Structures are given as C-alpha cells and as structure tokens.
N, C-alpha and C positions, 0 to 999 in steps of 0.2 A: 656582670652586667645585665642591667635589669634591659629587654626586650620587648615594646610591644607592637606588634604588628595589626594595624585594622584594616581590616577585610581578611577576611578568612579564602580567596580565590587563590588558584596556583602558588603566585607570588607570595604571598603572604605565609603559606602552608610548609613551601617547599624552602622556603629560605629558612624557617622556625625550626622543622627537625634539622636541617644539615648543622647550623650552629648548635643544638642542641647533642646532636649525635657526637658533633667534635669535643663541643665542651662541656657538659653537664652540668657545670656550677652554673653556669647564665638562665636566670629565670624568662623563663620566656613564655609570652600569650599570646594568643589568635582572639581578638573578638571580631565576632559574624554578626551580622544582624538576623541572619536563618537560623531556622532551627536546627537542629544536630540533624549529620547526616540529610541534610533536605538542600535541595538547589534549586533551578532550571536551565533552561536549556537542554542541547539534543548531545549532538556529539560534537567532539574536538579531534581537531589534525595539526600533529607534528608529527619532524621531520625524522630516519633515520642516524640521523646524527645526533638530533636531539638526545634522542632516546640511548643512545653508544656511550650519552654523555654524563646522564642519570644512569646508569649503571657506573661510571667509576666514580660518582661522587657519592651515591648510596643504594647499592646491590639490590636491600631487601623489597622497597620500594617499589625499585627498576624490574625486578620480578614478578614481582605481587600486579603492576601493569603490564608487563611484556603477556601475563596469562592474561590478561581481562582482552587487550589490545586484539584490534582486525590488522592487520599490515595485507596490505595491496599494491600491486606494480603495476597496474594499468589504468589509463585512462579511455574510454571510451564515449564519443564523440557525437548525438544525432543530432543530423543539421540539413535539411529540404532533402529528407526521405534516403539518406545516406544514413549511416551506419557504420566509424571507421574507429581503430581501435590501435593504439600502443603500448608498448610495454616500458619496465624497466625506471620507474618513475620513481618508487619506496617512500610510500605514504604512511601514518600512522593513525590510526582512526577509534579512539574510547570513548565512553559514555563522560560526558562533561560529569553527571553524580558520580559515577564508578572513578573518572579520578579522581574526584574532591575528596571521597570517602575513602579511599587506598591514603591520600593523604593524611586526611583527618586520622585514623587509625593509626597508619606510622607516628604521627606527632603525640597521639594519647600513648601509643607505649613508651617510647624517648619521655615522657614527660613533659612535655607539654602543655603549656594548661590552654584551654581550648573553651571559647566565654562565648557564646551563644545567642539570640534571641537580645542581641543588643548593639541601640542605633546611637552610635559617639558622632557627636552633634564638633568636637573641637578636640584637638590632643593637644590639650592644657588638662586634658579628663585626666590624666596618666601622669602628674607631677614626680613622682620617682623613677619613673624611664628614664634609663640613659640616650636609648635609640625609639624610636618611635619610625618605624616601616606605613608609608601611607601607600596601603596598596587596595584601597577604596573605590576603585574604577575609575570612568573614565567622564562620571561625573563627580570623583571625589573633591568631599565638606574642606577637604582639609589643605589641598590645593587649594582652593576658589580662595578660603580663607585666607591666607601668604599667595594672592594672584601678584601682588606686585613683585614678591621675589622669583618665586617661579616660572611666569613669565606664556602662561599658557599659550597658546597660536592653536585657537580648535575653529576647525572648517567644518560645516556642514558641506557632506558629500549632495549630490542631483539626483543620483537613483532613489529607489525605493524598492526595503526588498520584504522580504516579511520570513521566518526561520520554525520552520513547521518539522514535520516527522510523520515516516511511514513504516508501516510493517513490512512492506517489501523489500528483501536483501537485494542488494546492488554487489556483483564481485568486482569492478570497476571506481575508481572516479569518474564518476557521468554527470556531462552535463549537455541538456540539453533547447534548444532554440527552437522558441514557437514564433513564426508570424501571425498576428492580428491584424483586424483595418487597422489600428491605430499605433501599431507598433509591433517589435520583437520584445518575449518575455526571455529569460531566459532564468535553467534549474540546475542549481552546484549539489549533485546528490552525492552520497557517502553510505556507507553500512559503518556503527561504532559498534554496536553488540552481534548478538544472533539474535537477536528480536528486530530490528530497531533500526532506519538510516537516517539520515537528516535529509531534508529536503528544503534549498535554499531559493526562493523567487525572487528573481531579480528585472527590474524595469526602467523604462526613463519616467522623470515626472508627468512631459505628457500623454504616456503612455497610460499610469496610472490614474489621471485626472478625465482622460478622452473614456475610460472604463466605468465610472466612477468608483472606483478603488473603496477611496477615502469617503463616500455614504453607507460602503457596507459595515454590515459586523464582521466580527471573525468567521465565523460559518458561511456568512455569504462571500468572502475571500477564498475559504477555505472550497465551498463550490466550485468559484468560478477556477482556479487551480487545476482540481482534478478534475473540472473537464478539457482545459485546455493542454494538460499535461497527461489526457489516456493513454495516448502509444505508450511512454515507458511506465507506466505506474501498474499499468493490465491490469484493472479490476480491482486493484490495492484502492485504500483511503488512507487520505492525510491527516494530521492530526496536530494540535497544538497544543501545548504544555502553558500556554501565558494567557492563559483569561486574565488574567489578572491587571492584563492592559485593557482598556479600554478604545473604544472604535476598532477598528482594523487591523489593528495590530502592523501592519505596514509602519515602517523605521527609514529612516534619514539614517548612513551610518555619517559619523564625526572623525574625522580625523585629528590627531593631539600630535604636537608636539611643543617641548616646554624649553625655555631655556635657561634653566638652571634644576635640578634636581633635589639640592640640598639646604636646609634651612637650619639653624638654633636658635629657638624661639625663648630662648631664655631660661630654659631650663633644661630643656632635654631637644638632640638631635633629631631632626624630624626630615627623613632619604623619602622620594616616589621612586615605587615600583610597582612593575606592571600596565594596565591599562591608565593608571594614573598618572603615570609619567607619558605615557606613548601608545597610540593605536594604529594596526596596521590592518588594512583589509581581509575581508574573508578570504579573496578571490585567491592568495597564496597559504590561507591558513596558516599566517603563524602568528596569532595572537596571545595562542598558551607558550608556546615555543621564546617568546621575551619575553614571557613572565617568569619562566622557567629560569632561560639566562641570566636574565638579575637575578636572580636569588643564590645561581650557582657563585658571577661572577662577584657578590659583595661581599659572596663566605668566603674567596678565594681571595679576597684582599685584605679579610681579617688574619684569616691565615699568612698573610706574607707580613701586614705590619706590626702582628699581635692583637688577641684579645683584651682588649684592656679600654678603658674608659679615655686616656689621653691618645688613644687608635685612632679615636673615631673621626677626626675633621682629616685624616690625613687618610683613612679609608674611603672616607666618601667623593673626597675629590676624584683616588683613582679610580674608585667604581664610578663616576659619572665620566673621566678620560675615554674610558675603556670599554664603555658600554655606548656612550655617543656615538662613536665609531661605528660602530655593528647596528647599532641600532634605524643609523642614518640609513645604513648599504641595506636591510631587510626593509626599511620604510619608502624607499626609494623603486626597489622593486615590486615592494605593495602597490605604490600609485600606480607603476605602469600597468600593470595589471587589473589596477579597480577604473584605471583612466579606459585599458580597452575594452570594457567590458560597458560600463557607460556612453561610447560611441559604437560598440559592437553592429548599432543597425543600420545605421544612415554610415557607416563608413566601410563595415566589411560586410556585415552579413549581406545585404543585397547587391553587391558586387563582387566578391571573391566569388571564385568555382572551392565545392566543399574539401578536394585535398588542401588549395592552399588556404583556402580555412581555419583548416585544422591546424596547419603548418603557423600560421599567423597565435594561432593561440596558446600553441604552446609554448610557441616564446615570448609572450607576451607581456610577462616582468623582464624581459632581456637577464634575465639570469641561466635560463637555459638557452644555449646556444646552440649553431648548428655542429659542430662537430662532439655539443655535449650529448644533443643525441643519436649523433651516430654512436658513441658507448652506451646509450641505454637501450637504445632497437636501432642495431645496425637495418638487419632487415626493411622494417618500416621508413628509414630515413632512404636507404638506397633505390629505393619501389619511388618512392616520393620525388630524388634527382630524376631518373626516370622520364617520370611524367613531366617533369618541367626541364626539361630537355628535351622531349617529344614536342612541347607547345613553342621552342624555338625553332623546328623546321629540322632537330636532328634526330635522326633512325640510331634508337639504339634497342640493342635484342634484349628482349625482359629478364636474362641472367648476366647482360652484360652491368660494368659502373657507368655508371651517365660520367658527363662531366659533373660539378658542379656547378652550379649557376650562375657566380660570379667569369666562369669560364666560358661559360654559354654565349651565341651571336646576339645580339640587337640589332633590327632596321628601325629606321626611321627614314620617311620621305625615300628615295635614292638608293643612301648609304647604309650601308651594313657593318657594324662592329663586328672586330674577332670575337670581343670576349666584353664583359660589364667595367674596366677598370679605367680611368679618367685620371691622366697624370693634373693635377689641377695646377691653375691659373697662380702661379708664387713669383712674386717680384725678385728682381735678377738685379735691376741698378746699375745696370753693366753696357747699353747701348752708350753709344755716341751719335747725336742727332739722330737718333731714331732708327738707328740701324739695327739692325741682326748683324751679327759677325760668328766669327770662327766660335766665340766661348754660346754663342744663344745653338748656333749650330752644334756641336759638342754636346751641353747641357740636354738639348730635348733631341739629340738623336738615341742619345745613349739608355733615354729613357722610351721612349719608342722600342730599341731592338732590346730593351729590359723586359717588356710583355704584356704593355698597355693597350689597351685597344683605341684610345684617342689620346695625343697628347698638345696640350692649351700650351701656348708662351701666355706672360705676365701678360696684366692689362691692355692693351697696344691703346695709344690714345690716337686720336682724331687729328690734334693741329697741334702744334708747339707750345701752348699756352692750355693747351689739357693734360699737359704731364703732370705726374706726382714731384718726382726728380731732374735736375737732367740728364739722368743715365735710364730714363724709362724709355721701353720702345714706344717707335711712333707709327702711322703707317697715314702720310698726307701727302709723299710724292714717289714717284718710279724710282727713284734710287732706293726707296727705302722696299717700295715692291719686289725690285728682283731681288734683293736679300732675301723677304721674306718666300719667291719662287725658288730658290737655292735653295733653304729647307727643309720646302714642304717636297721639293723633288730628292731630295735625301733620303728623309723619312719613308715615303712611296719607295723607293728602290733598296733598300734594306730591311725593313719591314714589314711587318703588317699590317701598321698603325695607321688611322688616319690623322688629321692636323688640324686642331681648330683653332681658328684665331677671336681673341675677348675682345671686344673693343668696347672703350669705355672714354671717359672725361671727367679728369678730377675734381673739378671746381673744385668748392670753397678747401681744400685737401690740397692743393697742389701748391706748387712754386715751395718746397719743400727740401730740403736735407737729404744723401743718400741715408736708408735706415742705420748705418754702423757709423756715420759722423751725425747722428741726433734724431731718431725717427721722428717724425712730424712738426720737427724744427725750422722753421722758419729761413730763407736763404738769407744769407749777409750781406750777397751781394761783392762778395771779399774777389777781387778776378784775380787774384793770385790762386785764390785756390778751388774758384768755383764761380759760373757764370751766374749773376744776378737774377730777382725775379723776375715774374710776368704777374701782369692788372691778374688777376680773379672773379668769377664768375660763380653764383649761386642763385637757388631757388629766394633765399632770403639775404639783407647784406647778418649775417651772422660770422665770426671770426669762428675755427675749427677750436686754436685757445685762446687763450686771454689776448696773449700776445701773437699771435697768426695777423697775416693780412685782412684787414673788412675786405671780402672780397662783395662786390657789387651785382643788384639784387637785377636781376635779365629783367630785358623789356621784349618788347618782341622783336627788333633786329637781333638783339643780341640770338636770342632761341630761331631765327630766320638764320642764322649766318652758323650758327652750332649743328643745326641737323644737314645742315647740307654738307660742313665737314664730318659726317654721320655717314652720311650716303657717299660723301666721294671716297671716303675709306673702306665701305662694303662693298663696292665695286674695284678698288685695286686686288680687296684681301679677295672677292672673286677672281680673279685676271690670276694670282698667283698657282689659283688649284685647288685650295684650300677647301675642305672637305664639309668645315661644320663653324657657323657664326655664331658667338655668345655676346649679349648688347649687357654690357655690367648694369644694373640696378641695385649696385648695394653699397655698402660699408661706408655710408657718408658722403661718396662723391658726388657728381651732379644731375644724376639723374636718379640718383636717389635722394640728394636732396629735395626734392619734391615730392615725392609718397612720404616722409617723414612729417609728421605734424612737429617733433620736436626743431624740423631745421628746415619747415616751409613756413613761413607766419604771413602770406601775404594774403589777402585782401580783393584779388581780384579774380575771375573767373579758373587762375589755378593756382586756388588757394579754398584751404575748406573743406567739404567731403575730398570722400575716398576717390567718387569721378574726377574733381577737379585739380587734387593732387597728382592722379594717375594723368592727368590729360595731355601735359607737355612729353614726358618720358614714350605714352600710346602716339605720340603723332611722331617721335623721332624711330620705333619702331617700325609701324607701318611705314616711315620712308624705304627704311633701311629694306624688309621684309619685300619692296615693289622690286628693287635694285638687286636683292642677293637671289641667283639660279634658283627657281619651285625647284627645284630635285634634289637640295641641301638644306637641312635644317637647323632652323636659328632657336638656340635658349637662352632665356632672361636669368640671370643668375640677383636672385632676391636675400633682402636681409627679415628674414623670417619673424625678425622679435628684436626689437631696439634696447633691453635689458635695460631700461630707464624709464621714471612713472612719466608718461604724457605720451608715449612713444607708441610706436607700432607695436601687435603684440602679432602671436600668429593668427587668431581671426580678421585680423589687416592683410597681415600678408596672402591671406586664402582670397579676400578679395582683391586684393589687386593682382593673385595668381587668376584667377575666373578674368576678370578684364583684359590680361597678357592671350588667354587660351582664344577668345572671343577675336581678338586680336591676327590668330593664326601663328601665337609661340607654340611651338614641337615639346620643348620642355621647358619644365620650370629649377633651374639651378639654387637649392634651397640654403643656403650662410643665412647669416645674423652675425646680429653689430658691428662695430665701428662708425660708426653713426654721433652719438653723441660722445664725449670723451669723460664723461664723467658714468658712462653706464657701468653697468653690475653685475655680471653675465655669471652663468651657472654653468661650471662647467662638470664634465665627467665622459665618462666611455660613453661614443652615438652623441652625445648631449644635443647633436643639430638633430639625431634622425627624425623626431618627433613632429620635427617641422613638414618635412618633407613627408613623413607617413598620413598626415594630414590635407596637405597639399593632393596628392597621388590619389586618397582613399576619396576625399568630399566635391575637392574640384572635380578629380578623373583627367586629371591630364597627366603626363608621363615627368618622373622627378629625378634631378640629381641628388644625393646623399654626399654632403660631406661633413666633416668634422671629427677627429677623432677616431676615425675609423685607421686602424696601423695591425690588421692581419688576417687574412683571411677567412676566419670564421666568422670576423667580424662583416665583412663582403656577405660571404652567402648568406648569416642570419639575416642581411636586411634584404636583400633581394627576393632571398628564397620565400622570406614572408610578404613580398609583394610593399615591404614600406620605400621602396625605391626603385628605378630600372636600371640606374647607375649610379656606380661608388667611385666619389672623389678623392685621392689618394694624394696628402700632397708632402709633407713632410718624412711619414717612410721612405714616399720616392725620394726624395729630394735624399734622403740618409742613403739609401739603396737602388742605383738606378734600375735595377735589375730584379727588384721585391715582386714585380708580378711570378715572373720565375722560380725566384727561391721560393717563394707562399705555393705555388705550384707541384714543385717539388716534398716543402712541409710535409704537402697530406695528402703525401704521396701519387698525385697527379704526374704522372711520367709523359702523357702523348702529346703535352702541348710545345709546340717544335721551339725550339732556341736557333740564333741566327749559326747558320752554316758553320765557320768561323769559328764557333763555341761548345762545338759538339763535344768534344775532350773533357771541357770544362763540366758540362751538364751530368756525362756520366758517372764523373766523378763526384760530382756535388748530391748526385741521387744516392752513390753509395754510400758518403761519410753519414748521410741523415739517416742510414736504413742500420748502416755500422753503432752509430751510436744511441738508434733509440732497439737495438738487439734483435734485428732483423733480418742483417745479412746473413748467408747461408756461407 
C-alpha cells in the first residue's frame, strides 16, 4: 500500500514505523511542516500502561524512549501554606522534542520517508495514496475540508493557560495553587529530562482579564508568573519556546469530538488520528497516549484483516469502533479533570481544608477511586481516613485503621445517622388505599437491618388524588399514620437505622397504571382490573404523554388545598416518630412541574423567572417546615438536569438550591430527569454526582448524591472528596437488602455490627471473602 501521513506528530510517526516494520513493502511517507528534528513544546506525559504497550509493539523505539524518559510516582500539592505528598501514581515524562526525534530516527532506520518543511493544504495532493492519515492536529485542514463528513464538535473551554518551562527540576508531579486578589491560579509542573521541567499555569478568564494579562507581552506574562509562583520556583526562571506566537501566549483549550473518523475522497481513504480526531485536556496528560494508542489500534486492525488495499474499509470501520469507546472513556475522565480545574477556585479552594482538597484533586477525573488510592499509597489514604473520621467526632488512634468515610456518622439538627448510606425512595406500587402493610414492613425492615443509616419508603402521597398509581403509599389519614408508626417502631427497635418519609404529589404524572402493568400509561378505568383515574393538577395544562390526561393548571384555591394536604401529611408524619422528612420537588411531579420551564408555561406570578417558578414549591416547603419538629431535618429532592433543550440545567438547579437553603432546607437530594418524556440523559457511573458536587460546594448546603452508586468504593470516593454528605443507593439495595453490611465486609471492615440474630452469618461471610481473596490463614 501507499500510505501518507499528513502531520509528523506521535500518531503519524508511530503508525508509520509500525506499519513499515511489520510490512516493509508498504511505501510510507510522513509529511511535516516543521524542519527536520525540530519541534515546539516542552514535556509530554503518558502512563506506565502506554509504555508497556509500546514495548510490545516496537521494543527498539520503546527502549530509546525508556532510556530518555523520567519516571516518577509521587504527586505533591502546595496549597494554603501546606505541602502534601502521595506516591504510587506511575507517570512517564519525556521532552516532546526528544520523543519525536526518537520516532523520527526509528522511521528513518526502517525506511519511512520523512518529508519536512512542507505545509499540506489538501489530501488531494497525494493522488497515488491508498491511505492518508490526517494527523495534522486540532486545527486539521484535512478534517475541516470534510467537516460535513467528519462532523467535528469543537468547544472552546473557558480557562486560560500558558505553557512554559523552567530549568528547576522537580522530583514529583507538582501542583501549586495560588490565590490573588482576583482569583486562583494553578501550576502543573513535571520534569521531563535531566535539565528541564514543564510549567503550565492556568486560571479563569475572569482572573486573566482582571490582572490585564491579555495586554502583556510574553515577557510580561512570564514576569507575572515568576512573582506569583516564586516559592515553588525557588529562584529559578521561567522560559518560553513559543516566541512565534503573538501577544501574551495565553491560550484556551479546545475540546474536540468527531462524529466520524474516516472518509473516501474518491481516490484515497482518509482517516483521522491524534488531535485531529479528538483532544483530551492536559489535566490528565493523555493527548500523547491517545495518539500512540490510535496508531497501535489501526496497525492491529491491519494485522487482523490483512495489509491489502481491499481491506482498508473494514480496517477503518473496526478501528473507529474500537477506538471510539476508549477515547470516550479517556475524554470523559479528562473532561472531569478539566472541569475540576475550571471551577477549583469558587468550588473547592476557598472552602475545603487542605487534606480534603488534596483528596478531591487526586480523584478529580473519577478514574482514581478510594480503593485505588489504597493500592497506590495505603499509608497516605489511611492517614486521610483517620483525619476524616476524627472530623465526625470519632476517636481514632494514630496507628489504627479508621472507618472509611461512608461508615462515619453524620449529624444534622438533632438526628445522627450511624453511617452515610441512604436507602433511596423506590416506588413499590404495593399499597392498598395508601396503607403501609406487611410488605412494606418486610421490605424496609430488611434494608434497615441490612446496615443502611437511613431508609426511605417510596414517595408518600399527601391525598388520594396525589398518587401516581392506585398502589402508592399515602399519608392523609390516621389509619395510614398508624401503619407508618408500626414501621417506624420496627426499624427503631431492630436496627440502628433512622426512618425518612418523602412527601410528594404526582401532579400531571398521576392516575397511571402500576409499573408492571404499563409504566406511565393512564388508567383505563376498567373496574374489573383497577380503580379509575382521577382529575390531575399541574403548573400548566400539559399532559405527560400525548394520550395522558390533560391536567388542570392550578388556581389559587387548588394551591391552598394542596398546600394544606402537605401540612396535614407532615403533621401525621411527625406523629409517627419518623426521623426525617423529604419534600419531593423532582421528576416532573407536581412541585417539580412549577420549577421547570418545560412544564411551567404560566404568565402569572408563578411563572417566568426562577423566583416565580419556585414561589409555590417554597410556599409548600415553608408551611411544612413550620409544622415539622425543629430538631428533625428536612431534605428537598431536586431534578438538577432536565436533559432536554430549554429545560433546567445544573446552573438552574443551583439557583433553586439556594432558595430552598434560605427557606430552611437542611440538605438537597440531587437527582435528575423524568421531567420531560423526550429527555436524553447521559448515563454512566456516578453520572449524577457532579450535580451534588456543584450544589454542595458552590451553594454551601449539604447534599445527597444518587444515581449509579453501586459499591463501597463509589460511596467512599464521593463522601471523602466532599462531593456529597450522604449517598442514596437504590437498585443495589433493592437487589441485596444487606448491601451496606456486605460492602463493609468486602473492603475488610469487620467492626460494623450485624443484627445479633445474624452474627453467625457475619463470621462465615467474612471468612468466605477472606478465603476467596487468599488472605485467610
């Protein structure tokens, strides 16, 4: 085959040398606009795993790279006058120029043609090429020429950064955070050869503008940064190798995702690689890794399908299918890390103590979890666990293992939870006339005995016409309160758990069938199978489904009646002895329908602005708070993202959270979605935790994180980093009533008490785990 790589970065060079090594008969050219053995940039970083992969594919170049790289395990953080260090992180740093020189030399040795000082304008300049690698960077001319095919999605991120170097050598990947009168700056620093370190400085657009950095030349920016980071520089100077850039040399990061990666131009197949296909923020140092991995995977597919012209379409399809998944995973982690640095000042640096700030930074990408930190640096993590546990009031000896964060107590008002795990409200649709019965006693009683700190039943409706289905729980009369009192007494008598009641009103989503009979489907009123429907209320007269009942837009009389229903239910809830109340203002139910512009089309004082849309839910909250005992907490469940254009976003949710905080809410339970049927949520591990993180650390109100939290590692990571105060677990605790106890045993925490009736099972369960792990004697 005739192969041409447009762009002589890591992707194009590495692909060229691999293909030439495996099949010398290929005619391969790499065309680069810079001069021979010349490049810009300081050091690049990639992981130990990438280095191992390179050793497999080309030991010769890997050996040269390994001889030239700097390897380190430590991360050091300078913050608020402290210097903290942890080890076990495994980075490889090498000068970008040195890396490219090694790859260039290897290409020459193998017979790859290197063409320098040639600026390619079009892929059509190579009509004899069977395959063209478009590896010409984030501003790829080739990709942009076929923008309608490749569908590039390029987003300019808000932070500014400047890429500098210094001749001071650092023995750890160092982060230095400095506050000025206009905001925070952070430096990302790492050594890449025996003489030089990369020194990237980042800040917000607001701080950049306020300090007038855009009006400075490069030397002026360097002088500013040397003064700001004088402590970590310790007399060393900062250097630039970007004199070719005009102005101050401060840049914005461009995040790139492409909808398609290959195209046939009529004479050659064109495929994107490296930064031309995707970018990943320097916060996790993965741009070079992605480029190298692209080259390896495309080579692997040629090895699989064959090295003939006829295999190219199948190879490119397989390459894109495989790489798209891994790139998405890396880009998601890079996005998390990037967004952490973009908001670090207002969200973390001003409020978190140095110890928790360090933990939050280490886990910013969500690729590094609590137990992963234990594998990397057990001593550091267990020291942090002791610090966290002591802040909750636990006494922990310096040489003892502390309880991990999810099993530490949590106190709000007069209620102390034994741990941070909440059994989330989950609809069971198994009540008759709204009554708690033996099913609910068994269901919630088992999960309370299973170790959770707080257990909720499903949304408990405040009137018969507030129900979602005929099978929903209710709390509008004394008979229902008596059933609740029996449940509360059981949980208090047989476990250490507290009991929460979530009060809500279905609104436009009411009068539907039980989930297993047709979720969200309106009742048909067949008396032989179900009770009939009932009239519905909502903020506006909009049905949930096209064939759903059209609800009445509430008038003042309706509002007064429903508010009174909430008050009566709260009074009954208090009389049951329940420890906790939650107001359901999420998922498109009645109170939620006022908050979302998708469902609130009102033109009176209850529609329009955030304050107007929140007016009625806040009226209900205030009335409920007035009758709920002052020593017991109230949380508010919010949909923090409507997942539909024109709906509420996390920024809107933060505004509502502040309003509820000012009204006296104790926590915000951060959920999302289920407001608009055509929603397009983006699922994933811990996918709703960022909403909790934002509200807790920007609005400064405690939060509950929910959604795809399925193991102790998740909960410990969330709570230890300060992304939430409690974790609500739904389906995992539904599948395993003793989920909390079992997760404790899985991470080696044997001090959590089990019900005395089950103690023999505890010992056997722990022994079986130890035997499976090979740690039993």
